[in-house]
N, C-alpha and C positions, 0 to 999 in steps of 0.2 A: 683552693682555686681549681676549677675544672680544667682538664686538659683539652687542648685543641687537637683535632684529628681529622683525617679523611678516611672515608670508608673505601679503602683501596680494593677490597674484594668486589664491592658493588661496581666501582668504576671499571675494573678489569673485565668482570663478567658482562656488564652492559655493552662495553665496546666489542668484545668478542661476539656477543649475540648480534650486534649491529652488523658486523662484518659478514656473518653467515646469512642474516636476513637480506642484506643488500644483494648478495650473490644469488641466493636461491629464491628470492621473492616469496611467493606463496607455495612453492613446489615441495619444500621440505620444512615442516614445522620445527621450531627450535624450542626446547623446554629446559628450564633451569631446575635442578633438583631431581628427586627420585621418581616423581609421579608423571606418567604419560597417560592421557585419557584413553579409555578403551575405544576400539574401533579405528585407531590410527594405523595406517599401513606402513608408513615409514616416518622416521623422525630423527632429529639430532638432539641428544640429551647432554647437558653440561652440568657436571657435578664437581663443585669445589672440593679439592682433596687436601692440600696442605700448602703451607708457606714455610720457607726455610731462610734463616738469616745467612746471607752470603758474605757480607762485609759490613762492619760497623765502624764509624769514625765520629769525631766530634761534630761534624757538620750534618750527619744523617746516617742512613743505612741503606743497603741494597738487599732486597729480599727476592727469592725465587718463588713464584706462585705456580702451583700445579693444579690443573683441572682435568678430570676424566671427561673425555668426549666419547659418547656412545652413539654410533649410527645403528638405529634399530630398523630392521626389515622384517615385518610381521607376516611370515609365510611359512607354513609347515614344510612343504616340499620345495626346496630351492633347486629348480631345474637350470639348464644352461642359460636360458634367456634371463632368468632372475639373477643368476650369478653374474652375468655380464653387466646388468644394471647396477648391482651392488658394487662391483669393481670399478665401474665408471664413476660412481659417486665417491668411492674411496679416493681415487686419483684426483678428482675435482677438489675434494676437501683438503687433501695434502697440498695441491698446488695453491689453493687459496691461502692456507696458512703460510706457505713459503713466500707468497706475494705480500704478506702482512707481517713481516719479520719485526717491524717496529710500528707501534700504534699510539696516536695521541689520545689521551683519555679526557674525560669531561672536565677534569680539574687542570688541564693543560700540561700535566706531567706525561711521561712516555713509558709505555711498556716496551721493552726491547729484548732482542734475542729470543723472539717468540718462535716456538718450534714444536714439532711433534717428535717425541723421542722413541715412543714405543707404539707398535701397531699389532694388534692381535685380531686375526680373522676368525669368525665363528667362535667368539669368546664365551658364548652361553650355550654350550652344546646340550645341556640338560633340558632346555625349554623348546617351545615350538616357534621360536623366533631366531633370526640370524642377527648377530650383534658383532659389530666391529668396534674395538676398544682402542683408544689412543690415550696417551698421557701428553697433554699440551702443557708446555712450560714457558714462562717468560720471566724476565728480570724487571724490577721496578725500584727506582730510588725514591725514598720517602723520608719523612720527618726531617726535611732539610731546613737548616737555619741560616 
């Protein structure tokens, strides 16, 4: 007999993408996965990283999901004006995540304790782009009976 399941990764990633798209409208393209089209000046990239079992019991389990968020700013020479723009976007993204500490997913479950735990500025020093890297994390209860 086949198992019944929900694609929790998809539900979480879709909701996170929706939160960013609602805030930034068309000013900051959002991409899932590793590929960003050439010619994009700035973007937010979402890369699923891992999930960890936090609690398991007879009625279900709680997992922590981790997504790498990368703000990409495609400019070789980041001057003071560009850096000011980058830092404003960083603060806006951080505030947006804080304002969405709990999110209702498409299957009516909730992702909760959503947060940014790590923030690295200029994370890709070897390339000609400026990258801000975060680890976004949330908890999700699933497989509830």
